N, C-alpha and C positions, 0 to 999 in steps of 0.2 A: 474448514482446513485453513491453516495460516497462509498468508500471501507468499511466504518463502517457498512453498511447495508448488506454486503456479508455474506453468511452462512458459517459456519465452514466446511472445507473439500471441498468446491466448488471452482473449478478453474475458474478464470475470466481473462479478458484481459483489460489492462489499455488503456483507451480512451483519457484521458486528465489529466494534472496535473495543479492545480490552485495554485496561490500564487505569491509572489515576486520572482524575478530572483534568489536571493540567496537560497530561499527555493526550487525552481525547480532544481537548480544545486545540492543541497545537496541530494535531493531524487534521482536524476539521478546517482549520485556517488554511491548510495547504490544499484542501479540496477533497480529502478522504472522508466522505459522508456515507452513511448507511443507504444502500440502494444505488450508489454511484458506480460508474464503470471504472475499472482499473486494468491496465495491461502491463506486463513485464516487458520492457524493451530489451534489457540486457542485465547481466550480472558481472560485476567487476570486483574481484578480491574482497568479498564480504559486504559489498554495497550493491544495491539494486537500483537500476534506472527504471522509473515507472511513468507511464502515460496516464494522467488524470486530468479530466476536463480540458483537453487539448493542450496540456502543459506537460513538460518532462520534469520529474522530480527525482532526486537521488535520496535514498534512505538506507541506513545500515540495516543489516538483517535483524538485529534485535528489535528495532523499531517496526520493521515490516512484519515481524512475527505477531505483533499485537493486532494486526488487521486480519480479520477472518473473512474468507470468501466462500 
């Protein structure tokens, strides 16, 4: 299921990252790796605030939908 369907405050594990190689590398550089933990902190007008590797990162929903949990 895409990360955009995750509930706020619920911890999930990344199972797969979809997209072109550049997109995958970009997300991996931010800490989104297969097997890693991710938690939705909040959603603000089409953007998601995510907790990844003890950091908070904002992604738009189109980018977050490429991350499968």
